[in-house]
SEKOL-911028 format. One record per residue (C-alpha): x, y, z; residue number from 1. Coordinates in nm, 2 decimals. Layout:
BEGIN
px X&py Y&pz Z&resi NUM
...
END
This chain:
BEGIN
px -2.36&py 12.87&pz 6.81&resi 1
px -2.63&py 12.76&pz 6.57&resi 2
px -2.81&py 12.45&pz 6.64&resi 3
px -2.81&py 12.22&pz 6.35&resi 4
px -3.13&py 12.14&pz 6.17&resi 5
px -3.17&py 11.75&pz 6.20&resi 6
px -3.33&py 11.53&pz 5.97&resi 7
px -3.58&py 11.32&pz 6.18&resi 8
px -3.49&py 11.01&pz 5.99&resi 9
px -3.13&py 11.03&pz 6.13&resi 10
px -3.26&py 11.03&pz 6.47&resi 11
px -3.49&py 10.72&pz 6.43&resi 12
px -3.20&py 10.52&pz 6.26&resi 13
px -2.98&py 10.61&pz 6.56&resi 14
px -3.25&py 10.48&pz 6.82&resi 15
px -3.29&py 10.17&pz 6.60&resi 16
px -2.91&py 10.08&pz 6.57&resi 17
px -2.86&py 10.18&pz 6.94&resi 18
px -3.13&py 9.94&pz 7.07&resi 19
px -3.05&py 9.65&pz 6.81&resi 20
px -2.69&py 9.67&pz 6.86&resi 21
px -2.59&py 9.61&pz 6.50&resi 22
px -2.69&py 9.74&pz 6.16&resi 23
px -2.81&py 9.41&pz 6.04&resi 24
px -3.04&py 9.36&pz 6.35&resi 25
px -3.16&py 9.73&pz 6.32&resi 26
px -3.25&py 9.66&pz 5.94&resi 27
px -3.45&py 9.36&pz 6.03&resi 28
px -3.64&py 9.55&pz 6.29&resi 29
px -3.70&py 9.86&pz 6.07&resi 30
px -3.72&py 9.72&pz 5.73&resi 31
px -3.46&py 9.98&pz 5.62&resi 32
px -3.12&py 9.88&pz 5.44&resi 33
px -2.81&py 9.85&pz 5.64&resi 34
px -2.64&py 10.09&pz 5.40&resi 35
px -2.89&py 10.34&pz 5.46&resi 36
px -2.91&py 10.29&pz 5.85&resi 37
px -2.51&py 10.33&pz 5.85&resi 38
px -2.53&py 10.63&pz 5.62&resi 39
px -2.79&py 10.80&pz 5.86&resi 40
px -2.58&py 10.72&pz 6.17&resi 41
px -2.25&py 10.89&pz 6.01&resi 42
px -2.47&py 11.20&pz 5.89&resi 43
px -2.59&py 11.24&pz 6.24&resi 44
px -2.26&py 11.21&pz 6.39&resi 45
px -2.12&py 11.48&pz 6.16&resi 46
px -2.41&py 11.71&pz 6.21&resi 47
px -2.36&py 11.68&pz 6.59&resi 48
px -2.00&py 11.67&pz 6.59&resi 49
px -1.98&py 11.37&pz 6.82&resi 50
px -1.89&py 10.99&pz 6.78&resi 51
px -2.23&py 10.81&pz 6.89&resi 52
px -2.09&py 10.46&pz 6.84&resi 53
px -1.77&py 10.26&pz 6.83&resi 54
px -1.76&py 10.02&pz 6.53&resi 55
px -1.63&py 9.66&pz 6.60&resi 56
px -1.64&py 9.32&pz 6.53&resi 57
px -1.93&py 9.26&pz 6.78&resi 58
px -2.14&py 9.55&pz 6.63&resi 59
px -2.20&py 9.91&pz 6.71&resi 60
px -2.14&py 9.98&pz 7.08&resi 61
px -2.24&py 10.33&pz 7.22&resi 62
px -2.02&py 10.60&pz 7.35&resi 63
px -2.09&py 10.80&pz 7.64&resi 64
px -2.23&py 11.07&pz 7.40&resi 65
px -2.46&py 10.82&pz 7.24&resi 66
px -2.59&py 10.72&pz 7.57&resi 67
px -2.64&py 11.06&pz 7.68&resi 68
px -2.87&py 11.11&pz 7.37&resi 69
px -3.05&py 10.78&pz 7.36&resi 70
px -3.33&py 10.86&pz 7.62&resi 71
px -3.42&py 11.18&pz 7.42&resi 72
px -3.41&py 11.00&pz 7.09&resi 73
px -3.64&py 10.73&pz 7.23&resi 74
px -3.87&py 11.00&pz 7.35&resi 75
px -3.87&py 11.15&pz 6.99&resi 76
px -3.95&py 10.81&pz 6.85&resi 77
px -4.24&py 10.75&pz 7.10&resi 78
px -4.39&py 11.08&pz 7.02&resi 79
px -4.38&py 11.04&pz 6.65&resi 80
px -4.54&py 10.69&pz 6.71&resi 81
px -4.81&py 10.84&pz 6.90&resi 82
px -4.87&py 11.12&pz 6.66&resi 83
px -4.92&py 10.86&pz 6.40&resi 84
px -5.15&py 10.64&pz 6.60&resi 85
px -5.39&py 10.93&pz 6.69&resi 86
px -5.41&py 11.04&pz 6.31&resi 87
px -5.54&py 10.67&pz 6.23&resi 88
px -5.88&py 10.76&pz 6.38&resi 89
px -5.94&py 11.08&pz 6.16&resi 90
px -6.19&py 11.01&pz 5.88&resi 91
px -6.08&py 10.65&pz 5.79&resi 92
px -6.30&py 10.38&pz 5.62&resi 93
px -6.25&py 10.01&pz 5.65&resi 94
px -5.95&py 9.98&pz 5.43&resi 95
px -5.56&py 9.98&pz 5.46&resi 96
px -5.30&py 9.77&pz 5.59&resi 97
px -5.32&py 9.59&pz 5.96&resi 98
px -5.00&py 9.43&pz 6.09&resi 99
px -5.05&py 9.13&pz 6.32&resi 100
px -4.79&py 8.96&pz 6.53&resi 101
px -4.86&py 8.62&pz 6.68&resi 102
px -4.66&py 8.32&pz 6.79&resi 103
px -4.52&py 8.07&pz 6.52&resi 104
px -4.77&py 7.82&pz 6.57&resi 105
px -5.08&py 8.03&pz 6.59&resi 106
px -4.97&py 8.23&pz 6.29&resi 107
px -4.90&py 7.92&pz 6.07&resi 108
px -5.20&py 7.71&pz 6.16&resi 109
px -5.48&py 7.91&pz 6.34&resi 110
px -5.48&py 8.25&pz 6.18&resi 111
px -5.48&py 8.18&pz 5.81&resi 112
px -5.85&py 8.04&pz 5.79&resi 113
px -5.97&py 8.34&pz 6.01&resi 114
px -5.78&py 8.60&pz 5.78&resi 115
px -5.95&py 8.41&pz 5.49&resi 116
px -6.27&py 8.48&pz 5.63&resi 117
px -6.18&py 8.84&pz 5.68&resi 118
px -6.05&py 8.86&pz 5.33&resi 119
px -6.40&py 8.77&pz 5.19&resi 120
px -6.57&py 9.00&pz 5.42&resi 121
px -6.34&py 9.30&pz 5.41&resi 122
px -6.16&py 9.31&pz 5.06&resi 123
px -6.01&py 9.64&pz 5.13&resi 124
px -5.80&py 9.53&pz 5.42&resi 125
px -5.45&py 9.40&pz 5.37&resi 126
px -5.29&py 9.21&pz 5.64&resi 127
px -4.93&py 9.17&pz 5.74&resi 128
px -4.86&py 8.87&pz 5.95&resi 129
px -4.56&py 8.86&pz 6.17&resi 130
px -4.50&py 8.50&pz 6.29&resi 131
px -4.28&py 8.55&pz 6.60&resi 132
px -4.25&py 8.41&pz 6.98&resi 133
px -4.10&py 8.76&pz 7.08&resi 134
px -4.30&py 9.03&pz 7.24&resi 135
px -4.31&py 9.29&pz 6.98&resi 136
px -4.33&py 9.65&pz 7.10&resi 137
px -4.68&py 9.77&pz 7.01&resi 138
px -4.59&py 10.11&pz 7.15&resi 139
px -4.36&py 10.17&pz 6.84&resi 140
px -4.61&py 10.04&pz 6.58&resi 141
px -4.39&py 9.72&pz 6.53&resi 142
px -4.75&py 9.56&pz 6.51&resi 143
px -5.11&py 9.70&pz 6.53&resi 144
px -5.25&py 9.38&pz 6.70&resi 145
px -5.07&py 9.11&pz 6.91&resi 146
px -5.18&py 8.77&pz 6.99&resi 147
px -4.99&py 8.65&pz 7.29&resi 148
px -5.01&py 8.37&pz 7.55&resi 149
px -4.90&py 8.61&pz 7.84&resi 150
px -5.08&py 8.93&pz 7.93&resi 151
px -4.89&py 9.23&pz 7.79&resi 152
px -4.73&py 9.44&pz 8.05&resi 153
px -4.65&py 9.75&pz 7.89&resi 154
px -4.87&py 10.08&pz 7.98&resi 155
px -5.11&py 10.23&pz 7.74&resi 156
px -5.19&py 9.88&pz 7.58&resi 157
px -5.54&py 9.76&pz 7.58&resi 158
px -5.54&py 9.39&pz 7.66&resi 159
px -5.84&py 9.18&pz 7.59&resi 160
px -5.83&py 8.82&pz 7.72&resi 161
px -5.96&py 8.58&pz 7.45&resi 162
px -5.97&py 8.25&pz 7.65&resi 163
px -5.77&py 7.99&pz 7.84&resi 164
px -5.65&py 7.77&pz 7.55&resi 165
px -5.66&py 7.41&pz 7.63&resi 166
px -5.35&py 7.17&pz 7.56&resi 167
px -5.36&py 6.80&pz 7.53&resi 168
px -5.15&py 6.51&pz 7.49&resi 169
px -5.17&py 6.36&pz 7.13&resi 170
px -5.01&py 6.14&pz 6.86&resi 171
px -5.04&py 6.04&pz 6.53&resi 172
px -5.29&py 5.76&pz 6.47&resi 173
px -5.02&py 5.55&pz 6.27&resi 174
px -4.79&py 5.58&pz 6.57&resi 175
px -5.04&py 5.46&pz 6.84&resi 176
px -5.14&py 5.18&pz 6.60&resi 177
px -4.78&py 5.06&pz 6.60&resi 178
px -4.70&py 5.13&pz 6.96&resi 179
px -5.01&py 5.11&pz 7.15&resi 180
px -5.22&py 5.36&pz 7.34&resi 181
px -5.13&py 5.49&pz 7.70&resi 182
px -5.40&py 5.42&pz 7.95&resi 183
px -5.24&py 5.61&pz 8.25&resi 184
px -5.02&py 5.90&pz 8.28&resi 185
px -4.73&py 5.69&pz 8.37&resi 186
px -4.75&py 5.49&pz 8.05&resi 187
px -4.61&py 5.79&pz 7.87&resi 188
px -4.28&py 5.71&pz 7.98&resi 189
px -4.28&py 5.38&pz 7.79&resi 190
px -4.33&py 5.58&pz 7.46&resi 191
px -4.13&py 5.79&pz 7.23&resi 192
px -4.20&py 6.15&pz 7.35&resi 193
px -4.18&py 6.46&pz 7.16&resi 194
px -4.06&py 6.79&pz 7.36&resi 195
px -3.85&py 7.09&pz 7.39&resi 196
px -3.47&py 7.09&pz 7.36&resi 197
px -3.39&py 7.38&pz 7.59&resi 198
px -3.73&py 7.49&pz 7.71&resi 199
px -3.83&py 7.32&pz 8.04&resi 200
px -4.23&py 7.38&pz 8.03&resi 201
px -4.30&py 7.01&pz 7.96&resi 202
px -4.05&py 6.88&pz 8.21&resi 203
px -4.20&py 7.11&pz 8.47&resi 204
px -4.55&py 6.98&pz 8.37&resi 205
px -4.44&py 6.60&pz 8.43&resi 206
px -4.30&py 6.72&pz 8.77&resi 207
px -4.63&py 6.86&pz 8.85&resi 208
px -4.77&py 6.52&pz 8.81&resi 209
px -4.50&py 6.36&pz 9.03&resi 210
px -4.29&py 6.23&pz 8.74&resi 211
px -3.92&py 6.33&pz 8.73&resi 212
px -3.79&py 6.35&pz 8.37&resi 213
px -3.51&py 6.55&pz 8.20&resi 214
px -3.46&py 6.65&pz 7.83&resi 215
px -3.34&py 6.30&pz 7.74&resi 216
px -3.68&py 6.15&pz 7.81&resi 217
px -3.77&py 6.32&pz 7.48&resi 218
px -3.65&py 6.11&pz 7.18&resi 219
px -3.72&py 6.40&pz 6.95&resi 220
px -3.63&py 6.73&pz 7.07&resi 221
px -3.69&py 7.11&pz 6.92&resi 222
px -3.75&py 7.45&pz 7.07&resi 223
px -3.94&py 7.54&pz 6.74&resi 224
px -4.32&py 7.48&pz 6.79&resi 225
px -4.38&py 7.41&pz 6.42&resi 226
px -4.12&py 7.14&pz 6.40&resi 227
px -4.27&py 6.98&pz 6.71&resi 228
px -4.62&py 6.97&pz 6.57&resi 229
px -4.49&py 6.83&pz 6.23&resi 230
px -4.29&py 6.57&pz 6.44&resi 231
px -4.59&py 6.45&pz 6.59&resi 232
px -4.79&py 6.45&pz 6.27&resi 233
px -4.51&py 6.24&pz 6.12&resi 234
px -4.53&py 5.99&pz 6.41&resi 235
px -4.22&py 6.07&pz 6.58&resi 236
px -4.40&py 5.98&pz 6.92&resi 237
px -4.64&py 6.15&pz 7.16&resi 238
px -4.63&py 6.52&pz 7.23&resi 239
px -4.85&py 6.81&pz 7.37&resi 240
px -5.04&py 7.05&pz 7.14&resi 241
px -5.31&py 7.30&pz 7.13&resi 242
px -5.63&py 7.09&pz 7.17&resi 243
px -5.82&py 7.27&pz 6.90&resi 244
px -5.51&py 7.21&pz 6.67&resi 245
px -5.50&py 6.83&pz 6.74&resi 246
px -5.88&py 6.78&pz 6.71&resi 247
px -5.89&py 6.93&pz 6.39&resi 248
px -5.64&py 6.71&pz 6.21&resi 249
px -5.80&py 6.36&pz 6.12&resi 250
px -5.44&py 6.20&pz 6.16&resi 251
px -5.41&py 6.30&pz 6.52&resi 252
px -5.56&py 6.13&pz 6.81&resi 253
px -5.59&py 6.31&pz 7.16&resi 254
px -5.49&py 6.10&pz 7.46&resi 255
px -5.55&py 6.07&pz 7.83&resi 256
px -5.84&py 6.33&pz 7.85&resi 257
px -5.80&py 6.34&pz 8.25&resi 258
px -5.42&py 6.43&pz 8.23&resi 259
px -5.38&py 6.76&pz 8.44&resi 260
px -5.23&py 6.98&pz 8.13&resi 261
px -5.22&py 7.33&pz 8.22&resi 262
px -5.39&py 7.60&pz 7.99&resi 263
px -5.24&py 7.89&pz 7.80&resi 264
px -5.41&py 8.23&pz 7.84&resi 265
px -5.46&py 8.39&pz 7.52&resi 266
px -5.45&py 8.77&pz 7.48&resi 267
px -5.54&py 9.00&pz 7.22&resi 268
px -5.36&py 9.35&pz 7.26&resi 269
px -5.33&py 9.67&pz 7.09&resi 270
px -5.24&py 10.04&pz 7.15&resi 271
px -5.52&py 10.24&pz 7.32&resi 272
px -5.45&py 10.50&pz 7.06&resi 273
px -5.56&py 10.28&pz 6.78&resi 274
px -5.90&py 10.17&pz 6.90&resi 275
px -6.05&py 10.47&pz 6.71&resi 276
px -5.92&py 10.31&pz 6.39&resi 277
px -6.21&py 10.15&pz 6.20&resi 278
px -5.99&py 9.91&pz 6.00&resi 279
px -5.79&py 9.78&pz 6.32&resi 280
px -6.10&py 9.77&pz 6.54&resi 281
px -6.26&py 9.55&pz 6.27&resi 282
px -5.97&py 9.31&pz 6.25&resi 283
px -5.93&py 9.30&pz 6.63&resi 284
px -6.30&py 9.20&pz 6.68&resi 285
px -6.28&py 8.94&pz 6.40&resi 286
px -5.98&py 8.78&pz 6.55&resi 287
px -6.12&py 8.78&pz 6.90&resi 288
px -6.44&py 8.60&pz 6.77&resi 289
px -6.25&py 8.36&pz 6.56&resi 290
px -5.99&py 8.28&pz 6.82&resi 291
px -6.26&py 8.25&pz 7.10&resi 292
px -6.42&py 7.99&pz 6.87&resi 293
px -6.12&py 7.81&pz 6.83&resi 294
px -6.01&py 7.80&pz 7.20&resi 295
px -6.34&py 7.71&pz 7.32&resi 296
px -6.47&py 7.47&pz 7.04&resi 297
px -6.79&py 7.66&pz 7.01&resi 298
END
């Protein structure tokens, strides 16, 4: 029996749908259209003579045949990505596209001025910025550079610690003029507080100070960092933010300088294969220097 010659794109689409669980999620991840992904999966099934997915209301569920092929398909995707990464270093000038991923708050408020500096210095570099709190998989080139508040644990990644990012309690001056300024940590409980809805980071911070609170202590709640920052700026109450962000806003006042607020470790990560790329190396170095200035105030 002759082994069918398979189009590589069919295998890539199969892996994307298998990992995402639906055509729509796979389309967002790969930037391919849902019809294209569905057609690729159907073509692969016809070529192999097997059913890879059961289609249902909850998405695409893999069959036993699909699960048996997934690991080999993943290996092919990884090998193709590695081939592409290694090719980046061959005779490349300082030009082309660099894809960066960072948390929503860093992508929206911290990186734009740094990238504007980069654009002035390197006009031939194009930047794609993905604002996401999810840890993108650098191994598959979902991004070339990642800025993260945890050290990436994947093998084959180069992780460079930028700094420990200080956080602070802060509020809009207009709110503080109206409600007064807290003098002691326990004074915070007499104020309107801004905090997470489902996340418990701030609650655990209060507990570390010996203050027991629950989510109802926060009069305004959201798990979106940008929404929380805008709520603080609008005068909804006292919240917690990156110190560099708060100090740069003339309408915001930082509070209780001795408050034991934990720091956030900030890391820059990229795959070891792309360090030979002049454009990615140039962007990584620029971001490292700029973010270190932002985090340390120097």
